[in-house]
MIROBA-998208 format. One line per 4 residues: number of its first residue (from 1); for each residue x, y, z of C-alpha. Coordinates in pm, whole numbers, plus 50000, padded with zeros to 5 digits. Layout:
NUM> X Y Z ~ ...
This chain:
1> 35865 62931 51059 ~ 35649 63064 51354 ~ 35659 62961 51711 ~ 35331 62902 51885
5> 35291 63283 51978 ~ 35307 63365 51621 ~ 35661 63502 51657 ~ 35911 63424 51342
9> 36153 63155 51403 ~ 36444 63280 51197 ~ 36601 62949 51041 ~ 36726 62857 50702
13> 36654 62565 50535 ~ 36967 62387 50647 ~ 36860 62486 51000 ~ 36551 62374 50945
17> 36691 62016 50845 ~ 36905 62029 51160 ~ 36571 62105 51374 ~ 36376 61792 51188
21> 36669 61536 51238 ~ 36733 61610 51550 ~ 36358 61595 51674 ~ 36380 61188 51467
25> 36728 61172 51687 ~ 36578 61240 52043 ~ 36278 61060 51947 ~ 36454 60728 51879
29> 36643 60798 52175 ~ 36358 60777 52368 ~ 36177 60475 52186 ~ 36502 60271 52275
33> 36511 60363 52613 ~ 36152 60238 52616 ~ 36232 59896 52456 ~ 36562 59870 52735
37> 36316 59924 53006 ~ 36071 59663 52913 ~ 36339 59429 52777 ~ 36194 59405 52404
41> 36542 59323 52264 ~ 36385 59319 51901 ~ 36241 59624 51853 ~ 36556 59799 52039
45> 36767 59615 51780 ~ 36541 59806 51518 ~ 36521 60123 51689 ~ 36875 60113 51746
49> 36957 60048 51378 ~ 36723 60389 51316 ~ 36920 60563 51537 ~ 37243 60502 51367
53> 37117 60624 51021 ~ 36949 60946 51237 ~ 37285 61025 51400 ~ 37441 61030 51066
57> 37144 61245 50916 ~ 37198 61507 51184 ~ 37601 61509 51141 ~ 37504 61577 50745
61> 37239 61836 50845 ~ 37523 61989 51120 ~ 37769 61992 50798 ~ 37566 62156 50585
65> 37452 62449 50830 ~ 37837 62500 50847 ~ 37819 62592 50478 ~ 37532 62831 50548
69> 37597 63199 50530 ~ 37332 63297 50797 ~ 37433 63278 51168 ~ 37183 63044 51340
73> 37103 63088 51673 ~ 37097 62760 51841 ~ 36827 62860 52087 ~ 36579 62918 51728
77> 36729 62539 51662 ~ 36604 62408 51963 ~ 36254 62633 51962 ~ 36184 62473 51633
81> 36268 62099 51760 ~ 36047 62170 52028 ~ 35772 62267 51819 ~ 35796 61983 51609
85> 35782 61760 51877 ~ 35431 61884 51983 ~ 35121 61692 51909 ~ 34944 61804 51577
89> 34556 61948 51737
């Protein structure tokens, strides 16, 4: 996986999975916040249910990463989260 400047982001498949799951979790937290701000309780209920599933997915991905033989730097995972969060041109 590469960053925007073309540099390689050294992530194992397990670390890449964690980055993707974490990005999804952050997106759902943001959606929950927006729903709460406007008082859309139906959407908040739906999004909170999805958030619960996403949290379980992050936990499973993090647990899988503990079995990964490679050392994963948090900064690399966060860089991938940021890259995945950017809109596609």
